[in-house]
C-alpha positions as CSV (number, residue, x, y, z in Angstrom):
1,M,9.9,10.9,18.5
2,N,6.7,12.4,16.9
3,A,5.2,9.6,14.8
4,H,4.0,12.2,12.3
5,H,7.6,13.2,11.7
6,A,9.5,9.9,11.8
7,T,9.0,6.1,11.4
8,P,9.6,3.8,14.4
9,T,13.3,3.3,13.3
10,G,13.8,7.1,13.0
11,K,13.5,7.5,9.3
12,R,12.1,10.9,8.2
13,R,8.6,11.3,7.0
14,A,7.2,14.1,4.9
15,R,6.0,16.1,7.9
16,G,9.4,15.7,9.5
17,L,10.7,17.9,6.7
18,G,8.2,20.6,7.5
19,L,6.0,19.8,4.5
20,R,2.4,20.9,5.1
21,F,-0.6,18.9,3.9
22,E,-4.3,19.4,3.8
23,G,-6.6,17.5,6.2
24,R,-6.3,16.3,9.8
25,P,-4.2,13.1,10.3
26,G,-4.9,10.5,12.9
27,R,-2.7,9.6,15.9
28,W,-0.1,7.8,13.9
29,N,-0.8,9.3,10.5
30,A,-1.1,5.7,9.3
31,I,-3.6,3.1,8.1
32,T,-3.4,1.6,11.6
33,D,-5.3,4.7,12.9
34,V,-8.3,2.7,11.8
35,P,-9.1,0.5,14.9
36,G,-8.3,-3.1,14.4
37,V,-6.1,-2.7,11.3
38,A,-2.6,-4.0,11.6
39,V,0.5,-4.0,9.2
40,G,3.4,-6.5,9.1
41,Y,6.4,-7.0,7.0
42,A,9.0,-9.6,5.9
43,T,12.0,-7.8,4.3
44,L,14.6,-9.7,2.3
45,I,17.9,-8.0,1.4
46,A,21.0,-10.1,0.6
47,G,23.9,-10.2,-1.8
48,Q,25.4,-7.8,-4.3
49,G,27.0,-7.8,-7.8
50,P,26.0,-9.7,-10.9
51,L,22.6,-11.4,-11.1
52,V,22.7,-15.1,-10.5
53,P,19.1,-16.4,-10.8
54,G,18.1,-18.3,-7.6
55,R,21.0,-16.8,-5.6
56,G,20.5,-13.0,-5.9
57,P,21.1,-10.2,-5.3
58,V,17.8,-10.1,-3.3
59,R,15.8,-6.9,-2.7
60,T,12.2,-7.9,-2.1
61,G,9.7,-8.9,0.6
62,V,6.1,-9.1,1.5
63,T,3.6,-6.8,3.3
64,A,0.5,-8.0,5.2
65,I,-2.4,-5.8,6.1
66,L,-5.0,-7.3,8.5
67,P,-8.4,-5.6,8.1
68,R,-9.6,-6.9,11.5
69,P,-7.8,-8.2,14.6
70,V,-6.2,-11.5,13.9
71,E,-8.9,-13.5,15.9
72,E,-11.6,-11.9,13.7
73,V,-9.8,-11.7,10.4
74,Q,-11.7,-14.6,8.9
75,A,-14.9,-12.4,9.2
76,P,-15.5,-10.5,5.9
77,V,-15.4,-6.7,5.4
78,F,-17.4,-4.8,2.9
79,A,-15.0,-3.7,0.1
80,G,-14.6,-2.2,-3.4
81,F,-11.8,-1.9,-5.8
82,H,-10.8,0.2,-8.8
83,S,-8.3,-0.5,-11.6
84,F,-7.0,2.9,-12.9
85,N,-4.6,1.1,-15.2
86,G,-4.8,-2.7,-15.2
87,N,-1.2,-3.7,-16.1
88,G,-0.9,-5.6,-12.8
89,E,-2.6,-8.1,-10.5
90,M,-4.9,-8.0,-7.4
91,T,-6.3,-11.4,-6.6
92,G,-9.8,-11.7,-5.2
93,S,-11.0,-8.7,-7.2
94,H,-13.6,-10.7,-9.2
95,Y,-15.2,-11.8,-5.9
96,I,-15.1,-8.3,-4.5
97,A,-16.9,-7.0,-7.7
98,E,-19.5,-9.8,-7.4
99,A,-20.1,-10.0,-3.6
100,G,-18.7,-6.7,-2.3
101,K,-16.6,-8.2,0.4
102,F,-13.4,-10.1,1.2
103,A,-11.8,-11.8,4.2
104,L,-8.3,-12.7,5.5
105,P,-5.1,-10.6,5.4
106,V,-4.2,-8.6,2.3
107,T,-0.7,-9.2,1.0
108,I,1.5,-7.1,-1.3
109,T,4.7,-8.4,-2.8
110,N,6.7,-8.6,-6.1
111,T,5.0,-9.5,-9.4
112,H,6.3,-13.1,-9.6
113,S,5.5,-13.9,-5.9
114,C,1.9,-12.7,-6.0
115,G,0.4,-16.2,-6.4
116,L,2.6,-17.6,-3.7
117,A,1.5,-14.9,-1.3
118,R,-2.2,-15.7,-2.1
119,D,-1.7,-19.4,-1.6
120,A,0.3,-19.0,1.6
121,T,-2.4,-16.7,3.1
122,I,-4.9,-19.5,2.5
123,R,-2.6,-22.1,4.1
124,W,-2.1,-19.7,7.1
125,A,-5.9,-19.3,7.5
126,V,-6.5,-23.1,7.3
127,R,-4.0,-23.6,10.0
128,R,-5.1,-20.7,12.2
129,F,-8.8,-21.3,12.1
130,A,-9.2,-25.0,12.5
131,G,-12.3,-26.3,10.6
132,R,-13.4,-22.9,9.3
133,F,-12.5,-23.8,5.7
134,D,-13.3,-27.5,5.8
135,E,-16.4,-26.9,3.6
136,D,-15.8,-23.3,2.5
137,F,-13.5,-21.5,0.1
138,A,-11.0,-18.6,0.6
139,L,-10.3,-15.9,-2.0
140,P,-7.8,-13.6,-0.3
141,V,-6.5,-10.4,-1.8
142,A,-2.8,-10.5,-2.9
143,A,-1.3,-7.7,-5.0
144,E,2.0,-6.9,-6.7
145,T,4.4,-4.4,-8.2
146,Y,7.6,-5.2,-10.1
147,D,11.0,-5.0,-8.4
148,G,13.1,-6.8,-11.1
149,F,15.3,-3.8,-11.6
150,L,17.0,-4.3,-8.3
151,N,15.9,-7.8,-7.3
152,D,16.4,-11.4,-8.6
153,I,12.7,-11.6,-9.2
154,N,13.0,-15.0,-11.0
155,G,14.8,-16.4,-8.0
156,F,11.5,-16.7,-6.1
157,H,13.0,-15.8,-2.8
158,V,9.7,-15.0,-1.1
159,T,8.5,-18.2,0.6
160,E,5.5,-19.3,2.6
161,E,7.4,-18.7,5.8
162,H,7.9,-15.0,4.8
163,V,4.2,-14.6,4.2
164,F,3.5,-16.3,7.6
165,A,6.0,-14.0,9.3
166,A,4.5,-10.8,7.8
167,I,1.0,-11.9,8.9
168,D,2.0,-13.1,12.3
169,G,4.1,-10.0,12.9
170,A,1.4,-7.5,11.9
171,A,0.8,-4.9,14.6
172,A,-1.2,-1.7,15.2
173,G,0.5,1.6,16.0
174,P,3.2,3.4,14.1
175,V,4.2,1.8,10.8
176,E,7.6,1.5,9.3
177,E,8.0,3.0,5.8
178,G,10.4,3.0,2.8
179,S,12.4,0.0,1.7
180,V,10.5,-2.6,3.8
181,G,8.2,-5.5,3.1
182,G,6.9,-5.7,-0.4
183,G,8.2,-2.2,-1.1
184,T,11.9,-3.2,-0.5
185,G,12.9,-3.2,-4.2
186,M,10.6,-0.5,-5.5
187,K,11.2,3.0,-6.9
188,C,9.0,6.0,-7.7
189,F,9.7,8.9,-10.1
190,G,13.3,7.7,-10.4
191,F,13.9,7.7,-6.7
192,K,14.0,4.9,-4.1
193,A,10.5,4.3,-2.7
194,G,8.4,1.4,-1.5
195,S,5.9,1.3,1.4
196,G,4.2,4.4,2.7
197,T,1.1,5.3,4.8
198,A,-1.0,8.2,6.0
199,S,-4.4,8.9,7.4
200,R,-7.1,11.5,7.7
201,C,-9.9,12.1,10.3
202,V,-13.4,13.0,9.0
203,A,-16.1,14.3,11.3
204,Y,-19.5,13.1,10.5
205,G,-22.7,12.8,12.5
206,G,-21.1,14.0,15.7
207,Q,-18.3,11.3,15.5
208,D,-14.8,11.2,14.2
209,Y,-14.0,8.5,11.6
210,T,-10.7,7.7,10.0
211,V,-9.6,7.0,6.4
212,G,-6.2,5.3,6.3
213,A,-4.1,4.8,3.2
214,F,-1.2,2.4,2.5
215,V,0.7,2.3,-0.8
216,Q,3.4,0.2,-2.4
217,A,4.7,2.9,-4.8
218,N,6.6,1.9,-7.9
219,F,5.5,4.3,-10.6
220,G,6.2,7.5,-12.5
221,A,9.0,9.0,-14.5
222,R,11.4,11.5,-13.0
223,G,9.9,14.4,-15.0
224,D,6.4,13.7,-13.8
225,L,7.3,14.3,-10.1
226,T,5.0,16.9,-8.5
227,V,5.1,17.7,-4.8
228,L,2.4,19.9,-3.2
229,G,1.4,21.2,-6.6
230,R,4.9,22.0,-7.9
231,R,6.3,20.0,-10.8
232,I,9.9,19.6,-9.7
233,G,11.2,16.4,-11.1
234,T,13.6,17.9,-13.7
235,A,15.4,19.8,-10.8
236,F,16.9,16.4,-9.9
237,D,18.2,15.4,-13.4
238,D,21.7,15.2,-12.0
239,L,20.7,12.4,-9.8
240,A,20.5,9.6,-12.3
241,V,19.3,6.1,-12.0
242,R,22.1,3.8,-13.0
243,R,20.8,1.2,-15.5
244,V,23.4,-1.4,-16.0
245,T,20.6,-3.7,-16.9
246,P,18.1,-2.1,-19.4
247,E,14.6,-1.6,-18.0
248,R,11.4,-1.7,-20.1
249,G,9.4,0.8,-18.1
250,A,7.6,-1.6,-15.7
251,S,6.0,0.3,-12.9
252,S,2.9,0.2,-10.7
253,I,1.2,1.3,-7.5
254,I,-1.0,-0.6,-5.2
255,A,-3.1,1.5,-2.7
256,V,-5.2,0.1,0.1
257,L,-7.7,2.4,1.8
258,A,-9.3,1.4,5.2
259,T,-12.0,3.2,7.1
260,D,-14.1,2.6,10.2
261,A,-16.9,4.7,8.7
262,P,-19.8,2.6,7.6
263,F,-20.1,2.2,3.8
264,L,-21.7,-0.2,1.4
265,P,-19.6,-1.9,-1.3
266,H,-20.6,0.4,-4.1
267,Q,-19.5,3.4,-2.0
268,L,-16.2,1.7,-1.2
269,R,-15.6,1.2,-4.9
270,R,-16.1,5.0,-5.3
271,I,-13.7,5.7,-2.4
272,A,-11.1,3.4,-4.0
273,Q,-11.4,5.4,-7.2
274,R,-10.3,8.5,-5.3
275,A,-6.8,7.0,-4.8
276,T,-6.4,8.0,-8.5
277,V,-6.6,11.7,-7.4
278,G,-3.7,11.2,-4.9
279,V,-1.6,9.5,-7.6
280,A,-2.4,12.4,-10.0
281,R,-1.4,15.0,-7.5
282,M,2.0,13.4,-7.4
283,G,2.3,13.6,-11.1
284,G,1.2,10.1,-12.1
285,F,-1.1,9.6,-15.0
286,G,-1.3,5.9,-15.5
287,R,1.5,5.0,-17.9
288,H,0.8,2.0,-20.2
289,G,3.1,-0.3,-18.2
290,S,1.7,0.6,-14.8
291,G,-0.5,-1.6,-12.7
292,D,-2.4,1.0,-10.7
293,I,-5.0,-0.9,-8.7
294,F,-6.7,0.3,-5.6
295,L,-8.7,-1.4,-2.8
296,A,-11.0,0.1,-0.1
297,F,-12.6,-1.6,2.8
298,S,-14.7,-0.7,5.9
299,T,-14.3,-2.3,9.3
300,A,-17.9,-1.2,10.2
301,N,-20.9,-3.5,9.8
302,A,-19.2,-6.5,11.3
303,A,-22.1,-9.0,10.8
304,I,-22.3,-9.2,7.0
305,M,-22.2,-12.9,6.6
306,G,-25.3,-15.2,6.9
307,G,-25.5,-18.0,9.5
308,A,-27.0,-21.5,9.5
309,A,-30.5,-20.2,9.9
310,E,-32.3,-17.9,7.5
311,A,-32.3,-14.3,8.8
312,L,-32.3,-10.8,7.4
313,L,-29.2,-8.7,8.1
314,G,-28.9,-5.0,8.6
315,A,-26.2,-2.5,7.8
316,R,-25.5,1.2,8.4
317,W,-24.0,3.6,5.9
318,V,-23.1,7.2,5.3
319,P,-25.5,8.5,2.6
320,D,-24.0,9.0,-0.8
321,E,-24.9,12.7,-0.6
322,D,-22.5,13.1,2.3
323,I,-19.6,11.2,1.0
324,D,-17.4,14.0,-0.4
325,P,-15.3,14.6,2.8
326,F,-14.3,10.9,2.7
327,F,-13.4,11.2,-1.0
328,E,-11.2,14.1,-0.1
329,A,-9.6,12.2,2.8
330,A,-8.8,9.3,0.5
331,A,-7.1,11.5,-2.1
332,Q,-5.1,13.4,0.6
333,G,-4.0,10.2,2.3
334,V,-2.7,8.5,-0.8
335,E,-0.8,11.6,-1.9
336,E,1.0,11.8,1.5
337,A,1.6,8.1,1.7
338,I,3.4,8.1,-1.7
339,L,5.6,10.9,-0.6
340,N,6.3,9.2,2.8
341,S,7.4,6.1,0.9
342,M,10.0,8.1,-1.0
343,I,11.2,10.3,1.9
344,A,11.7,7.3,4.2
345,S,13.8,5.4,1.6
346,G,17.5,5.5,1.3
347,E,19.5,4.9,-1.9
348,M,19.8,1.3,-3.0
349,E,22.0,-0.8,-5.3
350,G,20.7,-4.1,-6.5
351,R,21.3,-6.7,-9.2
352,D,24.2,-6.1,-11.7
353,G,25.0,-2.8,-10.0
354,N,21.6,-1.2,-10.9
355,F,21.3,1.8,-8.6
356,I,18.4,4.1,-7.5
357,P,19.2,7.3,-5.6
358,A,17.3,8.6,-2.6
359,L,15.2,11.7,-2.8
360,P,17.4,14.4,-1.2
361,H,15.6,15.9,1.7
362,D,17.4,19.3,1.8
363,R,17.0,19.9,-1.9
364,L,13.4,19.0,-1.8
365,R,12.8,21.4,1.1
366,A,14.6,24.2,-0.6
367,L,12.6,23.7,-3.8
368,L,9.4,23.9,-1.9
369,A,10.4,26.8,0.3
370,P,9.1,29.6,-2.0
371,A,5.6,28.0,-1.8
372,G,5.8,27.8,2.0
């Protein structure tokens, strides 16, 4: 099946509904179109009925994104981040702001498992790279969005073993989307959502580069929903979220942007900012309770860490004056990744009977048909 139209398990993607997007996607239309980048999941779904803390129901998981092949993942990448609305967490961000780089897998999970995911990533690295961290520190990136509407979030069901499984299972190629990994218990614009990805190719200097986007989407009110420029959320008012347990508006989106184009840290911070445009195109505007935090990294310039001897290092980068096509690619990729996360997700019932409907494909297509 065409990877642009369906996930590896056959779930529809936005292009599989005939929706048309700007820009040229990569082979898989995924963050893994960036060579060396891999994605892995651990998905936890168990139980139903009333919430019993520590027992469930469980609707959660963890996602791992490896910026380099596993044998090289301890080597840092240049990076930048942007907090559009800071009601959330992304560990390692202070170091990225200071040094412009990070190393090791990126993990994304639920809000109350973020610290565990960070610590487990360090434990994984200490075991995987014997001696590497005997006299050095690790500050990996771990991020979160809130899934307590469906999940027993205070049951702490994500364990070290789940983090290890997500990292060890990370692979290149087509990426599963929807209610998987850290996105298992998430919702977006009042519809089931979760993990989504997309990519764009950018020609520069006689070479094709890729900008890949991955999102854990958990933001937006139903009336905000905008698809391909059309504000259509209220057309689905009959498809209600069932709130047996009251919710206080917690929401968030984490976006990770990867590229093989050479950029410096200040440029990657600027690219991360353009994820905001993708969120805005979908109707998001950074509600008070939303943790909208975005990371961008480049796999180019591999040798960016000093050695035992003093030596000057060199780097290549796209001039700032030529960066606009990469800005556009970042915005386009995040927009499509968010929509993929929704279209690939089915309805889900969680704790206490709380229920989130799926975005109906046929009705979405019919609403957009007049605009082509």
